[in-house]
MARZATI-741914 format. One record per residue (C-alpha): z negated, x, y negated; residue in three letters. Coordinates in steps of 0.05 Angstrom, whole numbers, plus 5000, padded with zeros to 4 digits. Example, Ala and Ser with C-alpha at 12.3 -4.5 7.8 and 13.67 -1.06 7.14 Angstrom:
484452465090ala/485752735021ser/
***
This chain:
500049965001met/502150314931lys/496450314874ile/499549794835his/499149264895glu/491349534909phe/489849384838ile/493348754836ser/489048584900leu/482648634861ile/484848374790val/486247734832gln/479147754864arg/475447894796phe/478747254770gly/478847484692phe/484647824658thr/481148584655pro/479948904586thr/483949554568ser/476949854595asp/476949514660gln/483749694671met/482850404664asn/477350424710ala/481750064757leu/487550554755gln/482551164763cys/479250724822phe/486850724852gly/488151514844lys/481451644854phe/482151344927leu/489451574940ala/487352314924ser/486952804983arg/483553334952glu/477453604994asp/472153264959met/474352674910pro/468252384872met/468751874822met/464351714765leu/464551044730met/459950994668arg/458650324633gly/454849954588ser/450949274598ala/455748724581gly/462149054597thr/463248754661gly/461749334706lys/457248914756thr/463248424764ser/468848984768leu/465049384824val/463048804864ala/471348564865ala/473749354886met/467849304947val/470048644958gln/476948794963thr/476449435007leu/472349005064thr/477948435057ser/483049105076leu/478049275131arg/476449925091gln/469650185105lys/464450145050val/457450405048val/452750104985leu/445950444961met/441350524906ala/435850924885pro/430450314899thr/429849764941gly/430249244887arg/436249624855ala/439249624925ala/438148804931lys/441248724864val/447549134877leu/447448724954ser/447248014918ile/453248244869ser/456548604925ser/455547964979ser/454448555029met/448648965054pro/446049575019ala/440750065025ser/436850504992thr/439051254979ile/432651545014his/433451105074arg/440651235089lys/440751995076ile/434852215104tyr/431252245182arg/423352355198gln/422453065235lys/415852835263ala/411052315265leu/407752265194met/412352895182gly/417353065124asp/424852855126phe/430353265137asn/438453125113leu/441652655166asn/448052705194asp/452952325166asn/457951985217leu/461451635178his/468651755176thr/473751505124asp/468551135084thr/467251005013leu/459751054993phe/458250664924val/451550884886ile/449050384834asp/444150564779glu/446051304790ala/442751474725ser/435651404764met/438052014818ile/433952634794ser/436153334810ser/429953704816phe/423053604846ser/417053554801met/412253644864ser/413553694930glu/416453134952thr/417853225033gly/424852985028phe/429953405041gly/431254044992ser/427853674932gly/433753524903ser/436352764916leu/442652834880leu/444353544916asp/442653154986asp/446952614966leu/452853034952val/451553475013glu/450452805056phe/457352495039val/460952975036tyr/458653315111ser/462752635136gly/470652655154arg/474852495097asn/468752085063cys/468851984987arg/463051774932met/463351264871leu/457351404827leu/456050814777ile/451150784726gly/448850744642asp/447251324605thr/442950954560ala/438050814607gln/432251244621leu/433651894654pro/429552084719pro/422252254700val/422352984673gly/429753034654glu/432152984585asp/439452654619glu/441252404676ser/444652874722pro/448752484764ala/452452204702leu/453852934681ile/461153094685ser/459353804685glu/454653734734ile/458853424782leu/464253984780tyr/458554404794gly/458854184868tyr/466654284869gly/468753644865ala/475453414843thr/472152844790leu/475452204769phe/471351944705glu/471851314667cys/467250894619asp/466550174598leu/464550134531ala/467849394511glu/463148944509val/465648264528leu/466547714479arg/461747274526gln/457347794524ser/457347804449gln/453847104449gln/447947364485ser/442147574449gly/439848014511ile/446848434514leu/448048404432tyr/441048744413asn/442749204480ala/450049364446thr/445949554376asn/440749934411ile/445550404453arg/449950524391gln/443850924361leu/443451284424ile/451251494423gln/451551634349his/443652014348glu/443151734276asp/436351334282ala/432051554228thr/428150834229glu/425950384287leu/431049974311pro/431449194288lys/431948644335ile/436548044317ser/433347414342phe/436746804301arg/443046444335gly/439746694407phe/436646324456asp/435546814507asp/430947274462ile/425147074427glu/418747354391arg/412247154421leu/405147294396ser/399447464432gly/396546774427asn/402746374454glu/402546954515leu/398546574568ile/402445854565asp/408846234561thr/407546694617leu/404446064651ser/410445724643asp/415046264663ser/410846374722tyr/411845604742ser/419245554733arg/421746184754lys/416346434799gly/411947084798ile/417247514831asp/422247334783asp/417847514729thr/415548174692ile/411348474638ile/414749174612ile/409949644578thr/410350344550arg/404250684584ser/400050564650asn/394050374608lys/397049774581asn/399949574647ala/392349654676thr/390649164615met/395748674628tyr/394748604702asn/387148464695asn/388347984637gly/393547634682ile/390547524745arg/384147314705ala/386246874654gln/393346654694val/392446684757leu/384746574761asp/383047094813arg/376347324818glu/376547854872glu/378648624864leu/384848424910leu/386747684943glu/391847434988arg/397247244950gly/396747864895asp/403248314871gln/402648964883ile/407149674868met/406450274910val/405150834869val/405651434916lys/410951564970asn/407751455040arg/411151595106thr/410751055162leu/410151075237ser/417151185266lys/415950505309ser/417350135242asn/424950405245glu/425250065319ser/423149455289gln/429049545235asn/422749615188gly/423450245134pro/421050945156ser/417151055090phe/414050625031ile/417050934966ala/414151004900asn/415250324858gly/416449934923asp/413849214904lys/409948774965ala/405848144971ile/398848154999val/398747655059met/391847855080arg/385948335058val/379748415086arg/373848945108asn/373149295034phe/369649815041arg/367150585014glu/368751165046leu/370251935017tyr/367151724951gly/373451234955phe/374650534960his/378950205022phe/381149565042ala/384949355104asp/391848895087ala/397748605111thr/403148685060leu/410648335056arg/415648735023phe/421448174993pro/426448774980asp/426649005052tyr/428048355086asp/420748115083asp/417748615124phe/411348645141glu/407049215145leu/398749305170asp/396349845132thr/389950055099ile/390350075020leu/386350584972leu/384750114918thr/381750604863asp/387950654837thr/388149944819leu/385150024761gln/387150704743ser/390450854673asp/394251484711ala/400151334756pro/396251474816ala/390751894835leu/390352484798thr/391453204829gln/382853354821glu/383152654864gln/387552794912ser/383653484928thr/376653154933ala/379352704982leu/383153215022phe/376353655024lys/372353055042ala/377252785101ile/377253555124glu/370353525144glu/371753035193asp/376453605233tyr/372254155223ala/371054235290asp/378254375307ile/378955155307pro/386855275288arg/387855155225lys/395454865236ala/391954425280asp/387054205232arg/392054105178met/396353655221lys/390553205234ala/388653135169ile/396553005148arg/396152475202glu/388852135183asp/389251425171glu/384851425099tyr/389852095081phe/395351705083asn/392750995054ala/397750635008leu/396050764936gln/397250154893ile/397549814829lys/397849104810tyr/404848944792ala/405148324745tyr/406348874689ala/409649474699val/412250124658thr/419950164652cys/421050704694his/417250244752lys/422349704727ala/428750084727gln/434149864772gly/430849144776gly/432748534743gln/428947864726trp/430147194698ser/423947304649his/421547934617val/417048024567tyr/415848754532ile/410549004501asp/412849654466gln/405049734432gly/404150094364tyr/409750394332met/410650774269thr/417951104246asp/415051814259asp/413651614332met/422151474334leu/423951914397thr/431451964434pro/426251714494asp/423451134463tyr/430850814446ile/431950924521his/425750574540trp/427649994499leu/434750014520tyr/433150004591thr/427049414573ala/431848974554ile/437248954595thr/432148814657arg/433048154638gly/437547634662lys/436147014630glu/430947034582lys/426947654544val/420747544503tyr/418748104455met/410748024459val/407748184389asn/413848464355trp/412848674285pro/416948284234lys/418748964209ser/422949164265gln/426248424267ser/432648084235asn/
***
């Protein structure tokens, strides 16, 4: 089939007349698929409101209708679920696809890519890091390095990276490495790249996308000298909300859209903790530390038993994964920390259920997870239980496999930081940026605001948004 015939099939499935940017992307896609170079790679950068999601869905669905092999991946479980819904085919997290566990409760090696003649589509590529700030236990420690190595170790496999440069980069990085041409060329790739910048007319009618576009322009031109202003007039999908109105409005969102489809986004773990406590006490009427129905988020990677994979469950639970408490019992204190037994359900992993021990000290902590000092204290306290094991290697192995050392670290998930929300979308999004002044204006803040606003599908509430930042 000729390239123009293939593009025509995609356009038919797309259902709209493509913009010039979209048509350029389709032509780039056709050349990328037809390339016979050793390492063809495509990079599609696109901002909110440019039709990127719909275009990718049409591309994927056209390929599968032609019996071409496609694998969909994203950095997080929620992002994979969003990609799966938009493309109408299964999607996996990158980690689950490209890594395999070396041994029970052990580290993960790069998996063998047994696919042939396969296109790997990677969404939300802005979240893919090129280095590790700490020991991860996964492959080389660089997710981008491992992803490239995995894909191109398969015969005639190639990769399409999709992302938005205006979103927050990975923690510890100034830019998103998977969206930078020079970095991808550095792998030896033959790169096909395109940008979707033209905002669709129907998107301009949305206050969410109108404001996101204006914020993005500040990022592109790097000329922001004062805090960005949000336009509310004439839009139904973005609204200023005072703190006094929050409880009633949030209760209404929970009633109409569900707790899982509503989120509060803050700029710090401290503010997220404050919101979570307030929501549980004043909106949900929860008095115990943890109760059935509570929404929680895992805040540290945790390897699981290999038996979970045989049940089609995940081999590990990742930092940022959300779960619902189905049962909780047996609260207790050991080693100077607090634990509980629980059964959790993970909606982003096909409602997989896990019986586990929870470490509950992190629920009220302003730190992202246990601090280094706390982790060391827990390790040393548990080590005393294994003092009778003479060989140090055997003793360390026993500690690493200890159920309390591996207790799941969690936080409430009604309010989260923007990094934790990235990759997901919710019908109703509440944003509280906290106190801001012009001298606090940084590129990171602009990326934060853009990423937070674009998490909203139907409605965004700007909580306690100052009039000085309003149009």
